[in-house]
N, C-alpha and C positions, 0 to 999 in steps of 0.2 A: 686133440688131450695130446699136447704132446710127452713123446718121449724119449728116453737113452739106450741105448744099444746095449745088450749082455758083454759085449767087452770091457766095456769099460767100466764096468760095472763090475767087472772080475779082477781088471789091475788094481779099485777096493777093496776085495774079498783077497786077494792078493797078501798086499797091505797092512792090513790087520794081522792074518798071520803070520809075516812076518814078525810087526811087534807085538808077538804072545795075545791077541784078542781072537780067539777063533770066530768066523768072517759066518759058520751056520747059526752062533747063542743071536748075535746080533740079528742078522736074517729072520729068525724068527720073533725077533722081542719088536724088530716094525713090523711083523705082515708082509715080506718079503717072502718066496718062494726060492733058495738057493739053488734047486736042481735047472733053473732056465739058465743056468750059468754052461749049462752044455753045449747048445748052441749057442753058436759066435750070430745065427741071425732075430732069435728074437732082442723081447725089447722091455723095458723098464717104464713106469710111467713116471715121470719130471717128477711127481710128486713125492711117491718114492725113493725114486734115487739122492732129492733133496734132506730127506729124512735121513737116508743112509750114511750120507757126510754128515747131516749133523751128530746120527748115533757116534760114527767112527772117532772124529773127534775127539767127543764126551771120552766115551771109553778110554783115547785113548790118555786122555789128556795132555794131547802132544800138539804144538800147533803149529807144528813144521810139515805135521800127517799130506801135504798135503806136494809138500814139493817133494817126500819119499819112496811118493807114490810115484814116478817120474824111471827109480829102477825098473819097475816091473812092468812097464811096457813094452810093449811086441805088438809084430805090426797085425796080429789078430786085434788085437784091441779098440781098432780101429775097421774091422774087417775087409771090403771091398777094398775102400780108402787107403787101409795103412800095406795092405799087400800093391796096389799102383803105385804108390809113396816110394813106396824096397823095388820098386826096377823100375825109374824113370833117370832118364840120361841127366840131370843135373838135381841138385839143388830147389833151382828154381823149380821144378819143373814141377818137384814134388812139395810146393810150401804151393806153388795153383791150382794142384789136385786137391789137397785140403782145405783150403776153401771152397775153392767149388762144391767140394759132397758134404764139408763140415754140419751137415744139420741133418745126413746117413750118422752120423754118430752121434745127435745132439739134437734133435728140432727145434731145441730152444736156440742155441748158437748160430751168433751169424758173423762172419771172416770172412776179413778181408784182406789181400795184401795189393800193397799200395806206392809206388815209388815218388824217391822222394834223391836229391842230387848223392847221391853217392852211396844212396841204401837205400831197405827195403821194409817195407813199417806190412805187421805182423798184428792187425789187431783184433781183439774180441769181444764182443759183448753177447748176454746172456736175458732172452727175457722168460724169466720162470714167474709171473704173475706177480703177486702180491710182497710175494718172500721173496726180496733179493734172495741169492748166491753167500753159501757163506765163504770167506776170503779163501779160505783153504782150498775150494775150489775151485778158483780160479790161477791160485800160484799151482794147481797136479795141471793143471793144462798147459800156462807157461813152459814151467821147468817140461814137464812131459815132452811137448814138440821139439828143448832144446831139447834134451836128450836122446831122440827120437830122431832127429837131426844127424847130432854125435854116431848114430846106432848103423843107420845106413850109410852114408859117405867112410863111416872106418878111422876118420879123425875128427879130433875137438871140432866142433864147429862152436864161436866163442863167439855173443850175440856184440855190437856195439852197443847195449843198455837196451836192459826190461825197466818196463812203467808198469806200476798196480794206482788205479784206483782209492785202493785199500791203502791204512794207513800203516804205519811200519808198527809191528810188535813190539814186545822187547826180546831182546836178542837179533836183530834187524839183518848182523851182520853173518848170521844163518844161509841168508839168500844168497849176499855172496860169494859167500863157499862154494854154492850149489849151484848159479847159475855162472860165477866166473867172470863175472862181466859188471859193473857199474848198475848198479837198480833204482832207481824213483819210486818215493809211495807219491799218494793224494795227488795222483796225475789224473788228466781229463782221459784219459783210456789204459786199458788194461791194453801192451801189446809189447811186442822182439822188434825191437830193431839190427835190421843185420848189414853184415860194408855187403853194397851191390856184387863185389866183389865173387861174394860166397856161396852168388845163384849160381855162380859156372861149375862149382864142387860137382866133381863125378859123384854116381851112388854106387855104390862096392858092382851090385846085382843088377845091374841097368842095363836094360832092355825093352822100348821103347813099344813093340807090337804088343807084345803079352800087358805091359801099364796102357794102351791104345783099345786092347778087349778088355780087362778092369775096366775106360774108364765106362763102358757099352754096357757092364753090365754097376757101372755103379750110379746111373743115369738107369737105366731100369729100375732099382732097387726105388731110387728114391720116388717113380712114376708112381712107385707101385703103397708108397705110403700116402699118396694125395689122397683124402676124403673128398667124398661127392660129391661136393657145395665144388673145393677144387678143381675137382675134376669137370667139373661141368663148365668150372670159366675157360677152363682148357681148348675143351669141345667148339665156347664161344670164341675162341682168338684166332684154333684154329684154322672155323671157315673165313674169318675175317683179316688176316693177316695182311693179305693180297691186296686189297679192301681202301689203302692209306693209312693214312697214323692212326696205329693203335689209342687208345684211351683212361682210362682208371675210368670219367663222369660219363665214357660214351656206354663202356661196358656193362659199367651200374645200372646208367639208362636202360641200354638194354635185356633187363635182364630185370627188370620194373623193382628196383630199391636206387635208395642213395648212395652216393659212394661211400659215405662214411661206413652203413651197413655191409657194405661189399667190404671195405677193407677187413674191420672188425672180424664179420663171419671165416679169413683168410688166416688174420689174425687166431684166431681160434681154432686154427689150423696147421697152426704152429709154421708156417707161409708167408708170403706177400703177394701183392703182385704181377711185382720186376719181375721176381724170382721164380713164377710162372710164364713170363712174358719168356726171359732170358731161356732158362729150360728146354722151353719149347722151339723156338730160333733155333738156336740148339744144332736139336737134334735134327731137325729138321735142313737145316745151312751143311749136314754135315753129306746126303744123303743130294743135296743140290751143288753141291759145289764139282760132285766129283761125278757131273752131266754134262760131255761133250759140249751139248747144243746149248750151253746157259753160260752169259757171260758174269763174273762178276755182283756186274749192276743190274743184270735179272734176278738175281737171287738178293740181292738188297732190295728190287722190289716185289719181289713176289714173299717176302718174311716183312713186309713193310717196311720198309725204314724210309726215311727220308734220303738221301745220295746214299750213293757207293762208299765213298768216304765215314759216312756214320757207321756202319758196317761192318767197315771193315775192322775200326777200333774196338767195335763192341769184341766179334772176331777172336785179335788179339786180347782182350782182356778175359774170355774164356778158356782163350787155347791157350795163350802164348803166343801166335802163333800167324799170319795172316792169311786171307780168305788166297791166297794164290802158290803158300806153297799145299796148301791142301786139296788143291785142282792138278796139283800136278804128283801130289803120293800118291806110288803105289804098295799099301802097305794091305793089312788085313782086311780079308775082307770076310765077313760071319753073316747066314742066312739068320733072321731074327721076322716075325710074326708080322703081317702083315701091318695097316695102319688099317684098320674095314672102311669103306666103301663109302657106307652114312655117316664117316665125319666129313668128309670133304661133299662142299657145294658140290651141284652136276654142273655148275658154269665154272668151276673151278680148274686156273692155268695150267694146275698141278696134272702129270697124267695120273691115268690108272696108274694103281701096280708101283708105283714109281718109290714107297716104301721096302716093297718086297727086299730088296737088299743093304743093310743097311750098311755105310761104310764108319770105324773106324779111324780118324786119320792116324800119322806117325808124326809125334814132336821128332823134328830137324835142325841139326846145327844154324845158322843160318836163319831157321822163320822165325 
């Protein structure tokens, strides 16, 4: 079942209150428990969150409700993700973290940060089942990220452009006023286009060592969100990574099902085969790159990559750094629970106990 974080729901509640509509009444009306807002780790079903959005827009009769929600976004809105963004070294690092951990905020969301000449494009897509999200939901996410970027940098972050898939509502000049940039409607994707130079803008409370600790917490939260079937897929991948190329078809065959069934069951749990594989590889890569007896080529093979360059590109996509930077890192270490021995095959080339200390790398300039 897809879910959304209570911090995001709390931003909706605060916007309702600011519009003169008591959020408690709306929550009772649609069968949501407002007491769950008091704990940031609580989650609401996607169905309930979608109902809340429809009720909020209906009760306020405000087509710009999503744009107004942006003013109520704080680090706690995104829980550990927001705190990690707030102490990132740069805006680029913060947006990378948001893209990596977006499913913690909403398991229906997929966020990508891609590079184009002179720009960085942060794109959003949402899988909410048969009922697509109302456009105010998209407005809130886009305006919220622009607002939050300004908040953590301490200076106006003005995008080069914002694109929306939805049609322009009446009075679309409100979008240009709120976002302070050119806004295009009826586009192929919902995205924010940033100037590449803005990615180097420093964060006011930058502390990458703390941000790296929060990275580890975010990864743990994502692991806890995994459901039973996706955990079985992860367990299989853990045992098979070093045996060569990993494929959906091979994994499905080993689990006695068709590839289509494998992907459907993962989708039902709000994840994908590639997300599970990437998160597992990322977690293991942190450990292996800290071992002095392993080269980047060794780590590449142990994680099932075809060659070291492919691994290097993947690692930089996950973390924004090259593997060589992580190898020389002397940042924060923290004790974490060991991966159980029965998760590793007896013939594994990985040393028993190598998971007893997890290192979360510190992003550094030039890496």
